[in-house]
N, C-alpha and C positions, 0 to 999 in steps of 0.2 A: 502493500500499498503506499504510495509517494503521499507527498505534504499534500497534494491539492485534496486527494481523496479523504485525506486524515480531518483538513480543514472544515473540510464540507460536510461532515460527520461531526467534528468537535464542536463549532461555535455556535450552531444552532440548538445545542443542548446546555445553553448558559444556566438554565434553570436548575441543571443538577449540581453545581458548583457552589452549594454555600457556605461549609466549612473552610477554615483557615488553611487545612490542610490540604482540601482539595483546589483551594484558588491558588497556594504557592505552588500545587503540584502542576496545575494548568499552564501557572506564567514560565515555569521551567519546560514545559513542552515547547509552548511559542517559543523560546529562542532556542532550544534545539531544532525545531522545523526551520527556522530564520535562515540558522548556519548551515543548514541541510543543503536547501536550495533555496535562496535569496528572493529570485527573481517570482519564482511560482509563489511562494510564500505571500509577499506583499501585495500581490494583485489579488491572491486567493482570499486573504483575510480582510483586505479592504472592501471588497465585494460582500464577503459575508456578514461584516459587522454593518454595514450600508443596508443590510437586510435586517437584517436583527434590530439596530437602532428604529427603523421605521416600525418593525413591528411592537416596540414594546412603548413607540410614542403613539401608536393609535388609541391604547386604551389602558386605563391604570394597570401597573404590573407591581409585583413583591420588590419593595425597595433593595432586596437585594440582587433581584435581575439585574437593575440598573446599575450598582455596585460592581458587580460581576464583569459588565462588559466595561463598564469605566476602565477598570483595572486592565482589561486586556485591549483596549484602545490606547492606554497610555503606555502600556509594554510594548507596543508597536510603533507608538511614536518615538519611543526612543531607541527601538531597532533602526527605525529609517534614518536616524543619526548617524548611520554607520558610512553610508555612501549619500552624497550630494547629489546627484542625480533624482534617486528614490525618494529621499527627503522632501527633494523641491516639488516632485510629481505627486507624494500622496499626503504633504502636510496640512493642506487645507482640508483635505476631505476629514481628517482625523482631529482636528483642529475643532471640526463643526461637530464632531460624533462626541466629543469631551466634552462641549460647553452644554449640549442637550442632555447627557447623561449626568451631570453636575448637577444640572438645574432640578433634574428630577429626585437625585439624591436630598438634596437640599431644601425640597420642598416643606411646607411646615406641616407638623404632625409626625416629621422622621424622628427616629430615635437619635438621642446625642452623638451614639457610637459610631453610626453609620455615617451623620454629617463630617464626623472629625475625620474620619478614614478617609471620605471621598476628596475632602479637601486634602489632607497630608498626600493622597496617593497622586492626585494633582499636580498641586505644588512641586512633588518631586520629580515627575515627569516634565515639567516645564522650566525646574531648575537645571535640569540633566540638558533640555535642549540647548538654554541658554549660556552654558557653561562652554559649550562647543563654539570657539571664536570663527569658525568656517563658514557657520550656520547663523548665526545671529543677525547680520541683517534679513536674510532672506525669511528666519524665523518671525522677527518682529513684524515685518511687512503682512505676512503672514496670518498673523493674531490680529492686527489692526484693520485688515480688508475685510476679515470675517467679520469682526464683533464692531465694525464703525460700518457695514456694508450691507445690514439690513439680513445677513444670511442666516443669522438664530435671533431667537429673542431677547428682546433688549434687557430684561432680568439676566439671562445666561449671560448675555455678552457683560454686563455691569460687574457681574463678580468675577468673571476671568479676568477683566480689565483691570480691577484689584489686584487678582492674585499675579498679573503680569508686571503691574507697577512694583510692588512689594518686594518683589524677588531681585527684579532689576536694580532696585536699592541695595539691596543685601550683597550683591556678588560682588566681587573684587574686582573683575575686569569691568569697567564702566561705560564699556561700549552700549549695553541692552540700555542702560539709563538713560544715555544722552540721547538715544533713538525716539527714547518713549517722550523724554524732555521735546524733543522737535517737533512731536505731536500733540503737545497738550491741547492746540487750538481744537481740533477736530474732536478730540477726547472732551473737553470740557463741554462743546457744545453738544455731543450725544448725551450727555448726563444731564445737561440743561432741559433736553428737548424729548428725550425719551425716557428718562429717569425722574426728574424733578417734576418733569411736567406731565406725568402718566396719570390717567384718570383712576385707575386703580391703585389698590394700596400696596406700598412698597414693602416688599420681603425685608427682614434684618440683615439676612445676609447680604444686598446688593447695598445696603448702605453703608457696609464695612467696607465694601468693593469702592464705594464711591470716594470715603475718608481717605483710603490708602491712593488714590489717585492725587486727592488735594496734596498729599504728602510728597508728592514727586516736587514740588516747590513750596516750600515753610513760606518762603518771603510773600506769596500770592494769597496764602491761607485767609488773612481778615478780610481783604475786598473780594474774593469768589464767595467767603461764608456771607459776607452782608448783601451781596447780589442776589444769594438763593434764598436768604433769609432761613439758613441751615440750625439757626438756634433753635427753632420750633421742631426741625426734621431731627435734630440731635436728641432732645428729649423725647419723641415718639418713637425712634428708631433704631437709637445708639447707643452701645454702652461701651467705656473704657474696657471691658474684660475682653469684649467680643473683636475689637482691635486689635487687642494685644495677643491673643490667642490666634487670627489671622495673620498676624505679621510675625509671629516666632518663627526663625528659622527651622526649630527642630519638629513642627510639622510638616 
C-alpha cells in the first residue's frame, strides 16, 4: 500500500483519533509518509484535508474532530516548510484550513483544555514557519492575503492575526515583525471595519487577538484606543489573564 492509498483511507477516519496516544501516533505516521514520498504525500493530504474541512464545516461536529484535523493541518504546514516550492504551492490552502478549524475549536462552550491545546498547537506551527528565514516573506504575504482578503470568516482571521503578530514580536529575528509592521494600515482597517464594526457579539478570543495587533506598535496604542473607544470593549470582552496566556511563548 503506497502513501496515496494510506492517506485516502486514513484522513477520513479523523473521528477515530480521540486519545493523545493515537493523535501522537497519527502525527508520526504523517511524518513517515511525507519522507517516504513527498510529492504524492502533499497533494494527497491537502486533497483529503480539504474534503474533511468542508465536511466538518457543513454541520456541528465533536470538538475533538476539529482538533484532530487542526493538528494534522499544522503538521502538514510544518512539513511543507522543508521545500520552498511545496511551501509556496500549498501554504495558502493550509492556512485557510488552519483558521477555519481553529475558530471551531475556540467557539464558546468549548472546554478550556481543547481551546488551550488548539491555540498552543497553532502557535507552535506558526512559530516553526516564521523561524525559517527562507520562507518568512512568502509566509507573511500568504497569511495576510488569506486573513485580510475575506478568504475566511472575520473572527477566524482576527484571532489568527493576533497569533501572527504576537509570535512575530517574540522571535529573535525581527524580519517577520518588520513585515507585519509594514502592513499595519490594512490590518487596522480590517479590525475597525470587520471586527469592531461587526453587528454581532465579538468573541473574547478575537478581542485578545486585537490587542496583540495593537501591541505591534505600543506608541500608537493611545490614539488607536481612543479612536475605537476600546475602553468599553476592554471592559466587555477583555481580561489581562487572557492576553497573558495568549502571548505566553510557552503556550
